[in-house]
C-alpha positions in Angstrom: 6.8 -26.3 -57.5 3.1 -25.6 -57.2 2.7 -28.6 -54.9 5.5 -27.3 -52.7 3.9 -23.9 -52.4 0.6 -25.5 -51.5 2.3 -27.6 -48.9 4.1 -24.6 -47.4 0.9 -22.6 -47.4 -1.0 -25.5 -45.7 1.8 -25.8 -43.0 1.7 -22.1 -42.5 -2.1 -22.0 -42.0 -1.8 -25.0 -39.7 0.8 -23.3 -37.6 -1.3 -20.1 -37.4 -4.3 -22.2 -36.4 -2.4 -24.0 -33.6 -0.9 -20.7 -32.4 -4.3 -19.0 -32.3 -5.9 -22.0 -30.5 -3.2 -21.9 -27.9 -3.6 -18.2 -27.4 -7.4 -18.5 -27.0 -6.9 -21.3 -24.5 -4.5 -19.1 -22.5 -7.0 -16.2 -22.6 -9.8 -18.5 -21.5 -7.7 -19.8 -18.6 -6.8 -16.3 -17.6 -10.5 -15.3 -17.6 -11.5 -18.3 -15.5 -8.7 -17.5 -13.0 -9.9 -13.9 -12.5 -12.9 -14.6 -10.4 -11.0 -17.2 -8.4 -8.3 -14.7 -7.6 -10.8 -12.1 -6.6 -12.5 -14.5 -4.2 -9.2 -15.6 -2.8 -8.2 -12.0 -2.2 -11.4 -11.4 -0.3 -11.0 -14.6 1.7 -7.5 -13.5 2.7 -8.7 -10.1 3.9 -8.8 -9.2 7.6 -12.5 -8.3 7.2 -13.4 -11.7 5.8 -11.5 -13.4 8.7 -13.7 -11.6 11.3 -16.8 -12.5 9.2 -16.0 -16.2 9.0 -15.2 -16.3 12.7 -18.5 -14.8 13.6 -20.4 -17.2 11.3 -18.9 -20.3 12.8 -18.7 -19.3 16.5 -22.4 -18.5 16.6 -23.6 -21.3 14.4 -25.8 -18.8 12.6 -25.9 -20.8 9.4 -27.2 -24.0 11.1 -29.8 -22.0 13.0 -31.2 -20.0 10.1 -30.5 -21.8 6.8 -32.2 -24.9 5.4 -30.2 -26.0 2.4 -32.9 -28.5 1.5 -35.4 -25.7 0.6 -35.5 -25.4 -3.2 -36.6 -21.7 -2.8 -33.4 -21.0 -1.0 -31.3 -22.6 -3.7 -33.2 -20.8 -6.5 -32.8 -17.5 -4.7 -29.1 -18.0 -4.3 -28.8 -18.8 -8.0 -31.0 -15.8 -9.1 -30.0 -13.1 -6.6 -27.0 -14.4 -4.8 -28.7 -14.1 -1.4 -31.3 -15.8 0.9 -34.6 -14.5 -0.5 -36.6 -16.3 2.2 -35.1 -14.2 5.0 -35.0 -11.1 2.8 -38.7 -11.4 2.3 -39.3 -11.9 6.0 -37.3 -8.8 6.9 -39.4 -6.7 4.6 -38.4 -3.3 3.2 -36.8 -1.8 6.4 -35.2 -3.0 9.6 -32.9 -1.8 12.3 -29.3 -2.9 12.2 -26.9 -2.9 15.2 -24.8 0.3 15.6 -21.3 -0.9 14.6 -19.5 2.4 15.2 -16.8 2.5 17.9 -17.3 4.4 21.1 -15.2 7.4 20.0 -17.3 7.7 16.9 -20.6 7.6 18.8 -19.5 10.6 20.8 -18.6 12.7 17.8 -20.8 15.6 16.6 -20.9 17.2 13.2 -21.8 20.7 12.0 -25.5 21.2 11.1 -24.5 23.0 7.9 -22.8 20.6 5.6 -22.9 20.1 1.8 -26.0 18.3 0.4 -25.8 14.8 -0.9 -27.2 13.0 -4.0 -27.2 9.3 -3.3 -26.9 7.3 -6.6 -28.0 3.6 -6.5 -27.8 1.6 -9.8 -29.5 -1.8 -10.0 -30.0 -4.6 -12.4 -32.3 -7.5 -11.5 -31.9 -6.8 -7.8 -34.0 -8.7 -5.2 -37.0 -6.4 -4.5 -36.9 -6.3 -0.7 -33.1 -5.9 -0.7 -33.3 -2.9 -3.0 -36.1 -1.3 -0.9 -34.1 -1.9 2.3 -31.2 0.0 0.7 -33.5 2.9 -0.1 -35.4 3.0 3.1 -32.2 2.8 5.2 -30.8 5.9 3.4 -34.1 7.7 3.9 -34.5 6.9 7.6 -30.9 7.4 8.7 -29.9 10.5 6.7 -30.6 14.0 7.9 -33.5 15.3 5.8 -31.8 18.7 5.1 -28.6 17.0 3.9 -30.2 14.5 1.6 -30.9 16.3 -1.6 -32.2 13.2 -3.4 -31.9 9.5 -4.1 -31.3 8.7 -7.8 -32.2 5.1 -8.7 -30.9 4.0 -12.1 -32.6 0.9 -13.4 -30.2 -0.6 -16.0 -32.8 -2.5 -18.0 -33.9 -4.9 -15.3 -36.0 -7.8 -16.5 -38.1 -8.6 -13.5 -41.7 -7.4 -13.2 -41.5 -6.4 -9.5 -38.8 -3.8 -10.4 -41.3 -1.9 -12.6 -44.8 -0.8 -11.6 -44.6 -2.5 -8.1 -41.3 -0.7 -7.4 -42.8 2.7 -8.5 -45.8 2.1 -6.2 -43.6 1.4 -3.2 -41.4 4.4 -3.9 -44.4 6.7 -3.6 -43.9 6.9 0.2 -40.6 8.6 -0.5 -42.1 11.1 -3.0 -40.1 14.3 -3.4 -36.7 12.6 -2.6 -36.6 9.9 -5.2 -35.7 10.1 -8.9 -35.9 6.9 -10.9 -34.1 6.7 -14.3 -34.6 3.7 -16.6 -31.9 3.2 -19.3 -33.1 2.4 -22.8 -30.4 -0.2 -23.2 -28.1 -2.3 -21.0 -25.3 0.1 -20.0 -23.5 -1.7 -17.2 -22.7 -0.3 -13.8 -20.0 2.1 -14.9 -22.1 4.0 -17.5 -25.2 3.7 -15.3 -23.4 5.6 -12.6 -22.4 8.3 -15.0 -26.1 8.6 -16.1 -27.1 9.0 -12.4 -24.4 11.5 -11.7 -25.6 13.6 -14.7 -29.0 13.9 -13.1 -27.7 14.9 -9.7 -28.1 18.3 -8.1 -26.5 17.8 -4.7 -23.1 19.1 -3.7 -21.7 15.6 -3.1 -22.3 12.4 -5.0 -22.6 9.3 -2.8 -22.5 6.0 -4.7 -24.1 3.0 -3.1 -24.6 -0.6 -4.3 -28.2 -1.8 -4.5 -27.7 -4.4 -1.7 -26.6 -2.2 1.2 -28.0 -0.9 4.5 -26.5 2.2 5.9 -25.8 2.6 9.6 -26.4 5.4 12.1 -24.8 8.8 11.4 -23.3 7.4 8.2 -23.6 10.4 6.0 -22.3 13.3 8.1 -18.7 12.0 8.5 -18.4 11.6 4.7 -19.8 15.1 4.0 -17.7 16.7 6.8 -14.5 15.3 5.3 -15.2 16.5 1.8 -16.3 19.9 3.2 -12.8 20.4 4.5 -11.1 19.5 1.2 -13.2 19.2 -2.0 -10.5 17.0 -3.5 -10.9 14.4 -0.8 -12.7 11.2 -1.9 -14.0 9.2 1.0 -15.3 5.7 1.7 -17.1 4.3 4.8 -16.0 1.1 6.6 -18.0 -1.6 4.7 -19.6 -3.9 7.2 -20.7 -7.4 6.1 -24.3 -8.5 5.6 -24.2 -12.3 5.3 -25.7 -13.5 2.1 -27.2 -16.6 3.8 -28.5 -15.2 7.1 -28.6 -11.5 6.3 -27.0 -10.9 9.7 -25.2 -7.6 10.0 -21.5 -8.1 11.1 -19.2 -5.3 12.0 -15.9 -5.1 10.1 -12.5 -4.0 11.4 -10.8 -0.9 10.2 -9.0 -1.9 7.0 -7.7 -0.1 3.9 -8.1 -0.9 0.2 -5.2 -2.2 -1.9 -4.5 -4.3 -5.1 -1.9 -6.6 -6.5 -0.1 -6.6 -9.8 -3.0 -8.4 -11.4 -5.0 -5.3 -10.5 -7.3 -7.4 -8.3 -8.7 -5.4 -5.4 -8.1 -6.7 -1.9 -8.5 -5.5 1.7 -5.3 -4.8 3.7 -4.4 -4.2 7.3 -4.0 -0.7 8.5 -0.7 0.2 10.0 -0.9 0.6 13.8 0.7 4.0 13.8 -2.2 5.3 11.7 -4.6 4.6 14.5 -2.5 6.2 17.2 -3.3 9.5 18.8 -6.4 10.9 20.5 -8.7 10.0 17.7 -7.6 6.4 17.8 -9.6 4.1 15.5 -11.9 6.9 14.5 -9.1 8.7 12.6 -9.5 8.8 8.7 -7.2 6.2 7.1 -5.3 6.9 3.9 -6.2 4.2 1.4 -4.2 3.3 -1.8 -7.4 2.1 -3.4 -11.2 1.8 -3.0 -13.5 -1.1 -3.4 -15.5 1.1 -5.7 -19.1 0.2 -4.7 -19.5 2.7 -1.9 -17.9 6.1 -1.9 -18.5 9.9 -1.8 -17.0 12.6 -4.0 -17.6 16.3 -4.6 -19.9 16.5 -7.7 -17.8 19.2 -9.4 -14.6 17.4 -8.6 -16.0 14.2 -10.1 -16.6 16.0 -13.4 -13.2 17.8 -13.2 -11.4 14.5 -12.6 -13.0 13.0 -15.7 -15.8 10.9 -14.1 -15.4 7.3 -15.2 -13.8 5.8 -18.3 -17.0 5.5 -20.4 -15.4 2.9 -22.6 -15.1 0.5 -19.8 -17.9 -2.1 -19.9 -20.2 -3.4 -17.1 -18.1 -3.3 -14.0 -14.6 -4.2 -12.7 -11.4 -2.3 -12.8 -13.1 1.1 -12.6 -12.3 1.2 -8.9 -8.6 0.8 -9.3 -8.6 3.2 -12.3 -10.4 5.9 -10.3 -8.2 5.3 -7.2 -5.0 5.8 -9.3 -6.5 8.9 -10.9 -7.4 10.5 -7.6 -3.9 10.0 -6.1 -1.8 10.7 -9.2 -3.8 13.7 -10.2 -3.8 15.8 -7.0 -6.6 14.3 -4.9 -6.7 12.2 -1.8 -8.5 8.9 -0.9 -9.5 8.1 2.7 -11.6 5.6 4.6 -13.7 7.2 7.3 -14.1 4.7 10.2 -17.0 6.7 11.8 -19.1 6.0 8.7 -20.5 2.5 8.4 -22.4 0.9 5.6 -23.4 -2.8 5.5 -23.0 -4.6 2.1 -24.0 -8.1 0.9 -21.2 -9.8 -1.0 -23.4 -12.0 -3.1 -22.8 -15.7 -3.6 -21.4 -16.4 -7.1 -23.7 -18.2 -9.5 -23.7 -19.3 -13.1 -27.1 -17.5 -13.4 -25.3 -14.2 -12.7 -22.0 -14.6 -14.6 -19.2 -12.2 -14.3 -18.4 -10.7 -17.7 -14.8 -11.8 -17.7 -13.9 -10.5 -21.1 -15.2 -7.0 -20.1 -13.2 -7.2 -16.8 -10.0 -8.1 -18.6 -10.5 -5.3 -21.1 -11.1 -2.8 -18.4 -8.0 -3.9 -16.5 -6.0 -3.6 -19.7 -7.2 0.0 -20.1 -6.0 0.7 -16.5 -2.6 -0.8 -17.2 -2.0 1.0 -20.5 -3.1 4.4 -19.3 -1.8 4.5 -15.7 1.0 2.0 -14.9 3.7 3.5 -17.2 6.7 1.2 -17.4 5.3 -0.9 -14.5 2.7 -2.4 -16.8 5.3 -5.1 -17.4 4.4 -6.4 -13.9 0.8 -6.6 -14.9 1.5 -8.6 -18.0 3.8 -10.9 -16.1 0.8 -11.8 -14.0 -1.6 -11.9 -17.0 0.6 -12.9 -20.0 -2.4 -14.1 -22.1 -3.6 -10.5 -22.3 -0.5 -9.1 -24.1 -2.1 -9.3 -27.5 -5.7 -8.5 -26.4 -7.0 -5.1 -27.5 -8.3 -2.6 -24.9 -9.8 -0.2 -27.5 -9.0 3.4 -28.0 -7.4 5.0 -24.9 -6.2 8.3 -26.5 -8.9 10.3 -24.7 -7.9 8.9 -21.3 -4.2 9.5 -22.1 -5.0 13.1 -23.0 -7.1 13.5 -19.8 -4.0 12.4 -17.8 -1.9 15.0 -19.6 -4.5 17.7 -19.1 -4.8 17.1 -15.4 -1.0 17.2 -15.0 -0.9 13.8 -13.2 2.1 12.4 -11.5 3.9 9.2 -12.6 3.1 5.7 -11.3 6.6 5.7 -9.8 5.4 8.6 -7.6 2.4 6.6 -6.6 4.6 3.7 -5.6 7.0 5.9 -3.7 4.4 8.0 -1.8 1.1 6.1 -1.6 1.6 2.4 -2.0 5.3 1.4 -1.4 4.2 -2.0 -0.2 3.4 -3.0 -3.8 6.8 -4.2 -4.7 7.6 -4.6 -8.4 8.9 -7.9 -9.8 12.4 -8.0 -11.2 11.5 -7.7 -14.9 15.1 -7.6 -16.3 15.6 -10.1 -19.2 11.9 -10.9 -19.5 11.9 -9.8 -23.1 8.7 -7.8 -22.6 9.9 -4.2 -22.2 10.7 -3.7 -25.9 7.3 -5.1 -26.9 5.3 -3.0 -24.5 7.2 0.2 -25.3 6.1 -0.2 -28.9 2.4 -0.3 -28.1 0.4 2.6 -29.4 -1.9 4.8 -27.4 -4.9 3.6 -29.4 -4.9 -0.2 -29.7 -2.3 -2.3 -28.0 
């Protein structure tokens, strides 16, 4: 009898071990697919199509990039961009005016809300970071730019310490630099920057951007008319290999049922009328790196989910919260900001486990019964914990937010749900608690 019990116990442990191994393998495959899906989504975007067309038609890579240079390869691995060209450009340059003709003829009121520009960085290439800062300083009206807040999230490179402080002296009076005491990640670093801001409007930028002419006024003007309007510029492309600045078409932000962000075409009727392609475009989602929001509204709306780690998913979460909780999200075509989409590298790994956990938090808090569609795309995440979400669930109740069904009906009807009948998942998901799934 004892031997039989031992054999049963052994078989049970073996079965559990095999089940656990299989689950971990599925999770690992899910994580590996995440980055590929995001890159595929970008490559399918209308913006990427224009970018690739420009690259190949002008032969700009062949003219400017020598792939036999070890410094180029090392720079791509370390920073995700061409450090040789970045160094030659220095800390400031002029970029082509990518605004349309209608936008170039627009004028904005002198008296607008003031802006605090928040730029978080971690191990950014020195010249790239300084070009971001100098472009904001040189192309923003002095009376509207309250400050630039730089948040250094525990960077490891020496040139981002004393050398950076020395170069920032030329912008004295407008620059605040905050250095975190531990690695916080982009999401919490932005919250730290926002807590130090005193301007009326928070403008978040990535640390590898260059703003264009009259970029700030259209954003401030839109929010001045409605303090619950959150706005994004058109994000032009700065090529990571040549650092050429390439104008992007007018597109809107969207996402799929995996909650991967993607760019989407704008409906032609949205660009009709006297304003034409200068007209603000309603967007279901934002890319998250570059946007402006009223400072008090940002706090009222609940800032970011501080229990999200590093970056990823926070853009979809904030987009849903804006629309479902009484705000609006628009892209402003007359505002243009160039951005480097860095080359992927094993030296700068995407924290895939943090990204999956962040997306889980979005699904459990905001998708209601439609989170089944998320898990059909990511079945390996069904048994993965997203941590305590009770605070965010309570925030949703306190703000009186609408349902995800309302969001689908009114904001993003193009996101068609799968037919989930008979999938055997509804009863499981309905039993998930608000704290740990």
